[in-house]
TORKOL-4160 file (C-alpha; in steps of 0.2 Angstrom, whole numbers, padded with zeros to 4 digits, m for minus):
117
<pt num="1" X="m0095" Y="0148" Z="0015"/>
<pt num="2" X="m0083" Y="0133" Z="0015"/>
<pt num="3" X="m0090" Y="0130" Z="0034"/>
<pt num="4" X="m0108" Y="0127" Z="0027"/>
<pt num="5" X="m0101" Y="0114" Z="0015"/>
<pt num="6" X="m0099" Y="0098" Z="0026"/>
<pt num="7" X="m0094" Y="0082" Z="0018"/>
<pt num="8" X="m0112" Y="0075" Z="0018"/>
<pt num="9" X="m0119" Y="0090" Z="0009"/>
<pt num="10" X="m0107" Y="0090" Z="m0003"/>
<pt num="11" X="m0112" Y="0070" Z="m0007"/>
<pt num="12" X="m0130" Y="0077" Z="m0009"/>
<pt num="13" X="m0126" Y="0091" Z="m0020"/>
<pt num="14" X="m0113" Y="0077" Z="m0031"/>
<pt num="15" X="m0130" Y="0064" Z="m0029"/>
<pt num="16" X="m0143" Y="0078" Z="m0036"/>
<pt num="17" X="m0132" Y="0085" Z="m0049"/>
<pt num="18" X="m0130" Y="0068" Z="m0056"/>
<pt num="19" X="m0146" Y="0061" Z="m0055"/>
<pt num="20" X="m0151" Y="0078" Z="m0065"/>
<pt num="21" X="m0137" Y="0075" Z="m0078"/>
<pt num="22" X="m0142" Y="0055" Z="m0081"/>
<pt num="23" X="m0162" Y="0061" Z="m0081"/>
<pt num="24" X="m0159" Y="0073" Z="m0094"/>
<pt num="25" X="m0147" Y="0062" Z="m0105"/>
<pt num="26" X="m0160" Y="0048" Z="m0105"/>
<pt num="27" X="m0175" Y="0062" Z="m0110"/>
<pt num="28" X="m0163" Y="0068" Z="m0126"/>
<pt num="29" X="m0159" Y="0049" Z="m0130"/>
<pt num="30" X="m0177" Y="0044" Z="m0131"/>
<pt num="31" X="m0181" Y="0059" Z="m0140"/>
<pt num="32" X="m0167" Y="0055" Z="m0152"/>
<pt num="33" X="m0173" Y="0037" Z="m0157"/>
<pt num="34" X="m0183" Y="0034" Z="m0171"/>
<pt num="35" X="m0199" Y="0027" Z="m0169"/>
<pt num="36" X="m0203" Y="0010" Z="m0171"/>
<pt num="37" X="m0215" Y="0004" Z="m0187"/>
<pt num="38" X="m0229" Y="m0001" Z="m0182"/>
<pt num="39" X="m0235" Y="m0021" Z="m0184"/>
<pt num="40" X="m0245" Y="m0022" Z="m0199"/>
<pt num="41" X="m0252" Y="m0039" Z="m0195"/>
<pt num="42" X="m0261" Y="m0036" Z="m0182"/>
<pt num="43" X="m0274" Y="m0020" Z="m0191"/>
<pt num="44" X="m0279" Y="m0024" Z="m0207"/>
<pt num="45" X="m0278" Y="m0005" Z="m0219"/>
<pt num="46" X="m0293" Y="0004" Z="m0219"/>
<pt num="47" X="m0304" Y="0004" Z="m0232"/>
<pt num="48" X="m0304" Y="0019" Z="m0245"/>
<pt num="49" X="m0318" Y="0030" Z="m0240"/>
<pt num="50" X="m0331" Y="0036" Z="m0252"/>
<pt num="51" X="m0333" Y="0056" Z="m0247"/>
<pt num="52" X="m0321" Y="0068" Z="m0247"/>
<pt num="53" X="m0320" Y="0080" Z="m0235"/>
<pt num="54" X="m0329" Y="0097" Z="m0238"/>
<pt num="55" X="m0317" Y="0109" Z="m0229"/>
<pt num="56" X="m0298" Y="0110" Z="m0229"/>
<pt num="57" X="m0289" Y="0116" Z="m0216"/>
<pt num="58" X="m0273" Y="0127" Z="m0215"/>
<pt num="59" X="m0258" Y="0123" Z="m0207"/>
<pt num="60" X="m0256" Y="0137" Z="m0193"/>
<pt num="61" X="m0236" Y="0135" Z="m0193"/>
<pt num="62" X="m0226" Y="0133" Z="m0208"/>
<pt num="63" X="m0218" Y="0115" Z="m0213"/>
<pt num="64" X="m0201" Y="0117" Z="m0203"/>
<pt num="65" X="m0187" Y="0114" Z="m0218"/>
<pt num="66" X="m0171" Y="0101" Z="m0217"/>
<pt num="67" X="m0159" Y="0116" Z="m0216"/>
<pt num="68" X="m0160" Y="0134" Z="m0213"/>
<pt num="69" X="m0173" Y="0147" Z="m0204"/>
<pt num="70" X="m0190" Y="0148" Z="m0203"/>
<pt num="71" X="m0197" Y="0166" Z="m0207"/>
<pt num="72" X="m0211" Y="0172" Z="m0198"/>
<pt num="73" X="m0219" Y="0189" Z="m0203"/>
<pt num="74" X="m0231" Y="0201" Z="m0191"/>
<pt num="75" X="m0237" Y="0216" Z="m0199"/>
<pt num="76" X="m0243" Y="0228" Z="m0185"/>
<pt num="77" X="m0260" Y="0232" Z="m0183"/>
<pt num="78" X="m0263" Y="0252" Z="m0181"/>
<pt num="79" X="m0269" Y="0259" Z="m0163"/>
<pt num="80" X="m0286" Y="0265" Z="m0162"/>
<pt num="81" X="m0290" Y="0285" Z="m0163"/>
<pt num="82" X="m0287" Y="0294" Z="m0148"/>
<pt num="83" X="m0302" Y="0294" Z="m0137"/>
<pt num="84" X="m0308" Y="0312" Z="m0134"/>
<pt num="85" X="m0317" Y="0315" Z="m0118"/>
<pt num="86" X="m0326" Y="0333" Z="m0114"/>
<pt num="87" X="m0331" Y="0338" Z="m0098"/>
<pt num="88" X="m0342" Y="0351" Z="m0095"/>
<pt num="89" X="m0343" Y="0361" Z="m0078"/>
<pt num="90" X="m0357" Y="0373" Z="m0074"/>
<pt num="91" X="m0354" Y="0386" Z="m0058"/>
<pt num="92" X="m0369" Y="0393" Z="m0054"/>
<pt num="93" X="m0368" Y="0407" Z="m0039"/>
<pt num="94" X="m0382" Y="0409" Z="m0028"/>
<pt num="95" X="m0378" Y="0426" Z="m0022"/>
<pt num="96" X="m0381" Y="0425" Z="m0003"/>
<pt num="97" X="m0370" Y="0418" Z="0012"/>
<pt num="98" X="m0351" Y="0415" Z="0014"/>
<pt num="99" X="m0337" Y="0421" Z="0004"/>
<pt num="100" X="m0341" Y="0422" Z="m0015"/>
<pt num="101" X="m0332" Y="0435" Z="m0023"/>
<pt num="102" X="m0336" Y="0435" Z="m0040"/>
<pt num="103" X="m0351" Y="0429" Z="m0048"/>
<pt num="104" X="m0344" Y="0427" Z="m0066"/>
<pt num="105" X="m0347" Y="0407" Z="m0070"/>
<pt num="106" X="m0331" Y="0398" Z="m0076"/>
<pt num="107" X="m0326" Y="0394" Z="m0092"/>
<pt num="108" X="m0331" Y="0376" Z="m0097"/>
<pt num="109" X="m0314" Y="0366" Z="m0097"/>
<pt num="110" X="m0305" Y="0363" Z="m0111"/>
<pt num="111" X="m0306" Y="0346" Z="m0123"/>
<pt num="112" X="m0292" Y="0333" Z="m0119"/>
<pt num="113" X="m0289" Y="0319" Z="m0130"/>
<pt num="114" X="m0283" Y="0302" Z="m0120"/>
<pt num="115" X="m0269" Y="0293" Z="m0125"/>
<pt num="116" X="m0280" Y="0278" Z="m0127"/>
<pt num="117" X="m0283" Y="0265" Z="m0113"/>
């Protein structure tokens, strides 16, 4: 394996590793910086609205606490009842020709419940 790693290949591996580490550090640093406050002089404050909204939206995720865990609860739904498939086969003998030994018809097949799809 050492024969395959020539000095220029080591240099490329080190360069790509350094670039990946620098990129990830810059992304984490940008995410950690607080946002700059907006300039209030450029836009006037909006006028209060006289109409009230008629609908309220429920948050899809709970607000994240400052410390601690967020507990999400899941209540499973009962599976649907098994589907019953009935297959009835009727065999009629014609009485003539080739090889039939008995003239009695086969009984209908039994009902087998499926496990669901």
